[in-house]
PyMOL commands that place a pseudoatom at each C-alpha (Angstrom):
pseudoatom trace, name=CA, resn=MET, resi=1, chain=A, elem=C, hetatm=0, pos=[-12.505, -8.595, 86.364]
pseudoatom trace, name=CA, resn=LEU, resi=2, chain=A, elem=C, hetatm=0, pos=[-12.055, -6.060, 83.390]
pseudoatom trace, name=CA, resn=VAL, resi=3, chain=A, elem=C, hetatm=0, pos=[-12.195, -2.998, 86.149]
pseudoatom trace, name=CA, resn=GLU, resi=4, chain=A, elem=C, hetatm=0, pos=[-10.762, -4.239, 89.768]
pseudoatom trace, name=CA, resn=THR, resi=5, chain=A, elem=C, hetatm=0, pos=[-9.642, -0.731, 90.893]
pseudoatom trace, name=CA, resn=ILE, resi=6, chain=A, elem=C, hetatm=0, pos=[-9.780, 3.006, 90.590]
pseudoatom trace, name=CA, resn=GLU, resi=7, chain=A, elem=C, hetatm=0, pos=[-6.514, 3.099, 88.350]
pseudoatom trace, name=CA, resn=ASP, resi=8, chain=A, elem=C, hetatm=0, pos=[-8.496, 0.358, 85.906]
pseudoatom trace, name=CA, resn=PHE, resi=9, chain=A, elem=C, hetatm=0, pos=[-11.540, 2.327, 85.520]
pseudoatom trace, name=CA, resn=GLU, resi=10, chain=A, elem=C, hetatm=0, pos=[-9.964, 5.690, 84.917]
pseudoatom trace, name=CA, resn=ARG, resi=11, chain=A, elem=C, hetatm=0, pos=[-7.623, 3.597, 82.006]
pseudoatom trace, name=CA, resn=LEU, resi=12, chain=A, elem=C, hetatm=0, pos=[-10.901, 2.775, 80.305]
pseudoatom trace, name=CA, resn=ASP, resi=13, chain=A, elem=C, hetatm=0, pos=[-12.558, 6.254, 81.069]
pseudoatom trace, name=CA, resn=HIS, resi=14, chain=A, elem=C, hetatm=0, pos=[-9.685, 7.486, 79.283]
pseudoatom trace, name=CA, resn=LEU, resi=15, chain=A, elem=C, hetatm=0, pos=[-9.846, 4.863, 76.380]
pseudoatom trace, name=CA, resn=LEU, resi=16, chain=A, elem=C, hetatm=0, pos=[-13.199, 5.656, 75.726]
pseudoatom trace, name=CA, resn=GLY, resi=17, chain=A, elem=C, hetatm=0, pos=[-12.621, 8.960, 75.451]
pseudoatom trace, name=CA, resn=ARG, resi=18, chain=A, elem=C, hetatm=0, pos=[-14.239, 10.219, 78.789]
pseudoatom trace, name=CA, resn=PRO, resi=19, chain=A, elem=C, hetatm=0, pos=[-17.649, 9.645, 77.838]
pseudoatom trace, name=CA, resn=SER, resi=20, chain=A, elem=C, hetatm=0, pos=[-20.273, 11.876, 80.348]
pseudoatom trace, name=CA, resn=ALA, resi=21, chain=A, elem=C, hetatm=0, pos=[-22.277, 8.313, 80.611]
pseudoatom trace, name=CA, resn=LEU, resi=22, chain=A, elem=C, hetatm=0, pos=[-19.823, 6.204, 82.121]
pseudoatom trace, name=CA, resn=GLY, resi=23, chain=A, elem=C, hetatm=0, pos=[-19.382, 6.256, 85.753]
pseudoatom trace, name=CA, resn=ILE, resi=24, chain=A, elem=C, hetatm=0, pos=[-18.715, 4.173, 88.426]
pseudoatom trace, name=CA, resn=THR, resi=25, chain=A, elem=C, hetatm=0, pos=[-19.713, 2.011, 90.931]
pseudoatom trace, name=CA, resn=LEU, resi=26, chain=A, elem=C, hetatm=0, pos=[-17.489, 2.414, 94.017]
pseudoatom trace, name=CA, resn=ASP, resi=27, chain=A, elem=C, hetatm=0, pos=[-17.066, -1.297, 96.463]
pseudoatom trace, name=CA, resn=LEU, resi=28, chain=A, elem=C, hetatm=0, pos=[-15.915, -0.103, 99.772]
pseudoatom trace, name=CA, resn=GLY, resi=29, chain=A, elem=C, hetatm=0, pos=[-14.759, -3.615, 100.192]
pseudoatom trace, name=CA, resn=HIS, resi=30, chain=A, elem=C, hetatm=0, pos=[-12.933, -3.882, 97.215]
pseudoatom trace, name=CA, resn=CYS, resi=31, chain=A, elem=C, hetatm=0, pos=[-11.222, -0.746, 97.953]
pseudoatom trace, name=CA, resn=VAL, resi=32, chain=A, elem=C, hetatm=0, pos=[-10.029, -2.660, 101.229]
pseudoatom trace, name=CA, resn=CYS, resi=33, chain=A, elem=C, hetatm=0, pos=[-9.307, -5.706, 99.545]
pseudoatom trace, name=CA, resn=VAL, resi=34, chain=A, elem=C, hetatm=0, pos=[-7.389, -4.590, 96.050]
pseudoatom trace, name=CA, resn=GLU, resi=35, chain=A, elem=C, hetatm=0, pos=[-6.453, -1.178, 96.291]
pseudoatom trace, name=CA, resn=GLU, resi=36, chain=A, elem=C, hetatm=0, pos=[-3.109, 1.088, 97.476]
pseudoatom trace, name=CA, resn=ASN, resi=37, chain=A, elem=C, hetatm=0, pos=[-4.322, 3.918, 98.806]
pseudoatom trace, name=CA, resn=GLY, resi=38, chain=A, elem=C, hetatm=0, pos=[-7.256, 3.112, 101.530]
pseudoatom trace, name=CA, resn=VAL, resi=39, chain=A, elem=C, hetatm=0, pos=[-11.261, 3.436, 101.189]
pseudoatom trace, name=CA, resn=VAL, resi=40, chain=A, elem=C, hetatm=0, pos=[-11.131, 7.717, 101.366]
pseudoatom trace, name=CA, resn=ARG, resi=41, chain=A, elem=C, hetatm=0, pos=[-8.491, 8.063, 98.333]
pseudoatom trace, name=CA, resn=CYS, resi=42, chain=A, elem=C, hetatm=0, pos=[-10.656, 5.891, 96.542]
pseudoatom trace, name=CA, resn=ILE, resi=43, chain=A, elem=C, hetatm=0, pos=[-13.754, 7.777, 97.226]
pseudoatom trace, name=CA, resn=GLU, resi=44, chain=A, elem=C, hetatm=0, pos=[-12.174, 11.084, 96.554]
pseudoatom trace, name=CA, resn=ARG, resi=45, chain=A, elem=C, hetatm=0, pos=[-10.642, 9.840, 93.244]
pseudoatom trace, name=CA, resn=ALA, resi=46, chain=A, elem=C, hetatm=0, pos=[-14.380, 8.352, 92.307]
pseudoatom trace, name=CA, resn=SER, resi=47, chain=A, elem=C, hetatm=0, pos=[-16.418, 11.482, 93.259]
pseudoatom trace, name=CA, resn=GLY, resi=48, chain=A, elem=C, hetatm=0, pos=[-16.692, 12.398, 90.213]
pseudoatom trace, name=CA, resn=ARG, resi=49, chain=A, elem=C, hetatm=0, pos=[-18.166, 9.811, 88.517]
pseudoatom trace, name=CA, resn=LEU, resi=50, chain=A, elem=C, hetatm=0, pos=[-19.531, 7.942, 91.284]
pseudoatom trace, name=CA, resn=VAL, resi=51, chain=A, elem=C, hetatm=0, pos=[-23.302, 6.135, 90.738]
pseudoatom trace, name=CA, resn=HIS, resi=52, chain=A, elem=C, hetatm=0, pos=[-23.324, 3.827, 93.017]
pseudoatom trace, name=CA, resn=VAL, resi=53, chain=A, elem=C, hetatm=0, pos=[-21.677, 2.585, 96.463]
pseudoatom trace, name=CA, resn=HIS, resi=54, chain=A, elem=C, hetatm=0, pos=[-21.926, -1.206, 97.387]
pseudoatom trace, name=CA, resn=ALA, resi=55, chain=A, elem=C, hetatm=0, pos=[-20.538, -1.715, 100.954]
pseudoatom trace, name=CA, resn=ASP, resi=56, chain=A, elem=C, hetatm=0, pos=[-19.154, -4.512, 102.928]
pseudoatom trace, name=CA, resn=ASP, resi=57, chain=A, elem=C, hetatm=0, pos=[-16.269, -5.222, 105.048]
pseudoatom trace, name=CA, resn=MET, resi=58, chain=A, elem=C, hetatm=0, pos=[-13.003, -6.900, 104.106]
pseudoatom trace, name=CA, resn=ARG, resi=59, chain=A, elem=C, hetatm=0, pos=[-9.546, -7.772, 104.719]
pseudoatom trace, name=CA, resn=ARG, resi=60, chain=A, elem=C, hetatm=0, pos=[-6.586, -6.975, 102.721]
pseudoatom trace, name=CA, resn=GLY, resi=61, chain=A, elem=C, hetatm=0, pos=[-6.081, -8.602, 100.040]
pseudoatom trace, name=CA, resn=VAL, resi=62, chain=A, elem=C, hetatm=0, pos=[-8.953, -11.512, 100.740]
pseudoatom trace, name=CA, resn=HIS, resi=63, chain=A, elem=C, hetatm=0, pos=[-11.757, -11.198, 98.245]
pseudoatom trace, name=CA, resn=GLU, resi=64, chain=A, elem=C, hetatm=0, pos=[-14.649, -12.371, 100.801]
pseudoatom trace, name=CA, resn=HIS, resi=65, chain=A, elem=C, hetatm=0, pos=[-17.618, -10.120, 101.248]
pseudoatom trace, name=CA, resn=LEU, resi=66, chain=A, elem=C, hetatm=0, pos=[-18.046, -9.812, 105.547]
pseudoatom trace, name=CA, resn=MET, resi=67, chain=A, elem=C, hetatm=0, pos=[-20.428, -8.612, 107.755]
pseudoatom trace, name=CA, resn=PHE, resi=68, chain=A, elem=C, hetatm=0, pos=[-19.168, -4.893, 109.124]
pseudoatom trace, name=CA, resn=GLY, resi=69, chain=A, elem=C, hetatm=0, pos=[-16.990, -5.110, 111.779]
pseudoatom trace, name=CA, resn=GLU, resi=70, chain=A, elem=C, hetatm=0, pos=[-15.294, -8.387, 110.823]
pseudoatom trace, name=CA, resn=GLY, resi=71, chain=A, elem=C, hetatm=0, pos=[-12.942, -6.728, 108.321]
pseudoatom trace, name=CA, resn=GLU, resi=72, chain=A, elem=C, hetatm=0, pos=[-10.706, -3.811, 108.346]
pseudoatom trace, name=CA, resn=LEU, resi=73, chain=A, elem=C, hetatm=0, pos=[-12.992, -1.533, 106.610]
pseudoatom trace, name=CA, resn=GLU, resi=74, chain=A, elem=C, hetatm=0, pos=[-13.390, 1.864, 108.494]
pseudoatom trace, name=CA, resn=THR, resi=75, chain=A, elem=C, hetatm=0, pos=[-17.271, 2.123, 108.293]
pseudoatom trace, name=CA, resn=ALA, resi=76, chain=A, elem=C, hetatm=0, pos=[-17.664, 5.846, 109.773]
pseudoatom trace, name=CA, resn=GLU, resi=77, chain=A, elem=C, hetatm=0, pos=[-14.616, 6.937, 107.715]
pseudoatom trace, name=CA, resn=ALA, resi=78, chain=A, elem=C, hetatm=0, pos=[-15.963, 5.533, 104.559]
pseudoatom trace, name=CA, resn=LEU, resi=79, chain=A, elem=C, hetatm=0, pos=[-19.380, 7.419, 105.159]
pseudoatom trace, name=CA, resn=ARG, resi=80, chain=A, elem=C, hetatm=0, pos=[-17.791, 10.576, 106.334]
pseudoatom trace, name=CA, resn=ALA, resi=81, chain=A, elem=C, hetatm=0, pos=[-15.729, 10.671, 103.163]
pseudoatom trace, name=CA, resn=LEU, resi=82, chain=A, elem=C, hetatm=0, pos=[-18.834, 9.573, 100.372]
pseudoatom trace, name=CA, resn=ARG, resi=83, chain=A, elem=C, hetatm=0, pos=[-20.724, 12.558, 102.589]
pseudoatom trace, name=CA, resn=ALA, resi=84, chain=A, elem=C, hetatm=0, pos=[-17.528, 15.154, 102.336]
pseudoatom trace, name=CA, resn=CYS, resi=85, chain=A, elem=C, hetatm=0, pos=[-17.523, 14.343, 98.413]
pseudoatom trace, name=CA, resn=GLY, resi=86, chain=A, elem=C, hetatm=0, pos=[-21.308, 14.839, 98.069]
pseudoatom trace, name=CA, resn=TYR, resi=87, chain=A, elem=C, hetatm=0, pos=[-22.034, 11.656, 97.533]
pseudoatom trace, name=CA, resn=GLU, resi=88, chain=A, elem=C, hetatm=0, pos=[-26.337, 11.377, 97.514]
pseudoatom trace, name=CA, resn=GLY, resi=89, chain=A, elem=C, hetatm=0, pos=[-27.216, 8.332, 96.147]
pseudoatom trace, name=CA, resn=LEU, resi=90, chain=A, elem=C, hetatm=0, pos=[-27.936, 4.855, 97.333]
pseudoatom trace, name=CA, resn=VAL, resi=91, chain=A, elem=C, hetatm=0, pos=[-25.188, 2.678, 99.545]
pseudoatom trace, name=CA, resn=ALA, resi=92, chain=A, elem=C, hetatm=0, pos=[-26.544, -1.076, 99.025]
pseudoatom trace, name=CA, resn=VAL, resi=93, chain=A, elem=C, hetatm=0, pos=[-24.826, -3.289, 101.386]
pseudoatom trace, name=CA, resn=GLU, resi=94, chain=A, elem=C, hetatm=0, pos=[-23.533, -6.174, 99.362]
pseudoatom trace, name=CA, resn=LEU, resi=95, chain=A, elem=C, hetatm=0, pos=[-23.412, -9.631, 101.300]
pseudoatom trace, name=CA, resn=SER, resi=96, chain=A, elem=C, hetatm=0, pos=[-24.523, -11.920, 98.924]
pseudoatom trace, name=CA, resn=ARG, resi=97, chain=A, elem=C, hetatm=0, pos=[-22.902, -15.234, 100.342]
pseudoatom trace, name=CA, resn=HIS, resi=98, chain=A, elem=C, hetatm=0, pos=[-25.037, -14.205, 103.041]
pseudoatom trace, name=CA, resn=ALA, resi=99, chain=A, elem=C, hetatm=0, pos=[-28.031, -14.423, 101.818]
pseudoatom trace, name=CA, resn=HIS, resi=100, chain=A, elem=C, hetatm=0, pos=[-29.387, -17.905, 103.280]
pseudoatom trace, name=CA, resn=ALA, resi=101, chain=A, elem=C, hetatm=0, pos=[-29.463, -16.060, 106.490]
pseudoatom trace, name=CA, resn=ALA, resi=102, chain=A, elem=C, hetatm=0, pos=[-30.923, -12.634, 105.588]
pseudoatom trace, name=CA, resn=HIS, resi=103, chain=A, elem=C, hetatm=0, pos=[-33.241, -12.721, 108.117]
pseudoatom trace, name=CA, resn=GLU, resi=104, chain=A, elem=C, hetatm=0, pos=[-30.378, -12.194, 110.581]
pseudoatom trace, name=CA, resn=VAL, resi=105, chain=A, elem=C, hetatm=0, pos=[-27.818, -10.670, 108.696]
pseudoatom trace, name=CA, resn=VAL, resi=106, chain=A, elem=C, hetatm=0, pos=[-30.310, -7.211, 108.047]
pseudoatom trace, name=CA, resn=PRO, resi=107, chain=A, elem=C, hetatm=0, pos=[-31.055, -6.057, 111.123]
pseudoatom trace, name=CA, resn=ARG, resi=108, chain=A, elem=C, hetatm=0, pos=[-27.080, -6.697, 111.971]
pseudoatom trace, name=CA, resn=ALA, resi=109, chain=A, elem=C, hetatm=0, pos=[-25.958, -4.691, 109.034]
pseudoatom trace, name=CA, resn=ILE, resi=110, chain=A, elem=C, hetatm=0, pos=[-28.623, -1.776, 109.743]
pseudoatom trace, name=CA, resn=GLU, resi=111, chain=A, elem=C, hetatm=0, pos=[-26.957, -1.855, 113.392]
pseudoatom trace, name=CA, resn=ALA, resi=112, chain=A, elem=C, hetatm=0, pos=[-23.602, -1.340, 112.155]
pseudoatom trace, name=CA, resn=LEU, resi=113, chain=A, elem=C, hetatm=0, pos=[-24.672, 1.340, 109.720]
pseudoatom trace, name=CA, resn=ARG, resi=114, chain=A, elem=C, hetatm=0, pos=[-26.345, 3.239, 111.735]
pseudoatom trace, name=CA, resn=ALA, resi=115, chain=A, elem=C, hetatm=0, pos=[-23.878, 2.774, 114.878]
pseudoatom trace, name=CA, resn=SER, resi=116, chain=A, elem=C, hetatm=0, pos=[-21.118, 4.485, 112.293]
pseudoatom trace, name=CA, resn=GLU, resi=117, chain=A, elem=C, hetatm=0, pos=[-23.317, 6.872, 111.126]
pseudoatom trace, name=CA, resn=LEU, resi=118, chain=A, elem=C, hetatm=0, pos=[-23.930, 8.275, 114.434]
pseudoatom trace, name=CA, resn=ARG, resi=119, chain=A, elem=C, hetatm=0, pos=[-19.246, 7.843, 114.972]
pseudoatom trace, name=CA, resn=GLU, resi=120, chain=A, elem=C, hetatm=0, pos=[-19.486, 9.738, 111.985]
pseudoatom trace, name=CA, resn=VAL, resi=121, chain=A, elem=C, hetatm=0, pos=[-22.059, 12.535, 113.067]
pseudoatom trace, name=CA, resn=ALA, resi=122, chain=A, elem=C, hetatm=0, pos=[-20.173, 12.610, 116.548]
pseudoatom trace, name=CA, resn=VAL, resi=123, chain=A, elem=C, hetatm=0, pos=[-16.417, 13.307, 115.067]
for i in range(1, 123): cmd.bond("trace and resi %d" % i, "trace and resi %d" % (i + 1))
show_as sticks, trace
zoom trace
């Protein structure tokens, strides 16, 4: 991929002269998988250019889209960081490898996000 990390985006943004129309779609699972400084730091670094968020769970170093709770993403922490940076856009669940089981996966994802949001609000 041309842009795999926040640093890659920043480099491309610089090379293109920092065009205001260039934004970033941040994949929270990819932040877990490839970024050194964690999801919260990724959200903070991307916040000024953040236009869309993909949400899934992953494990460090393994590019496999997992259901929330099966990897290392701290979902409540990520939601808190998105709110703190002022992000009000869509957070799209990305479980493309689970499409065949959408009737099971969608309700589980909704339940996991709601539970994380409750934990986020309670903190």
